[in-house]
Steps between C-alpha positions, in 0.01 A plus 500: 500500500217554255531376146251640246520290187312612190488458128265380229310171524720207417828664584577278801385707797363201694801276427755764606299613801460148633872435467589825685260401775659156528844651551395726788517388865156636577281599208152515361408488133198714412360438153295800391278285284400295805387817677319636195313174440366479856201702383245257365164667435538837328843397375627694199842469334751770610500665156116540498326808636318432829779266625597473865861622481444763768415248767758259357784745567373581848501131592842445338665796671362404842609137460853599391527731801387233745764258376776762485420615856544142614841450347414324175655566165206563273508409133198644315437457131238654281463719194582831670416813306702823519248668733490196732879484497517853626241437773681183614837683498352766731306250716808288576767777508601393854589148380777376271308435184620360169289569194573280201336508160560170325512533122572277197473523128177413312626161385586393859172619651300308238706187566452532873126560467470175301647312798202604717194285550258575214248673726767733634652608169479869426585474128506847331440671839861410582625712214265787582623501860864468398466802272322686775786441742761598239317828431457610860732729693630254756855567625749328268694369804205288593466322167645146472506328162499125566480328165871413521501415872413183683264503796793488744689782318190715506440433875865564587494826308193622692619390843861623463464823303403813694415692186143369538451675833245782477 
């Protein structure tokens, strides 16, 4: 099974992804940020022109495939845009794939961002990304509002509800 977990910065992608991975018998957790930050010289943020997103996606797709082909559940989290979602959906059409967009209200995302280490806080970028996700045309079935859910409730919803299968 492939889990694609997305949403704005500070929504809980890493926390939820790690817990899903822990509950699987054979899993790998792939943090998109870890892949993106492997580039050292010539590094540019993903939202800046001249970034290395093209190579990033090639490496991510190949890595996911290798693990899936060897019987692992793969849990991948990153800020996945609409175009990338459609490419991933096509790329992994032969695998059971759940695509989940984690969302919260503005108050919750600000509170969660404040819990991060100071160097990792996104501040107003959290709100910009939240509004971006809310204004995109992702399938409604794949949206999961978590401000009223615990970590365990969120994880159980993702694991047990087939509505997230794409």
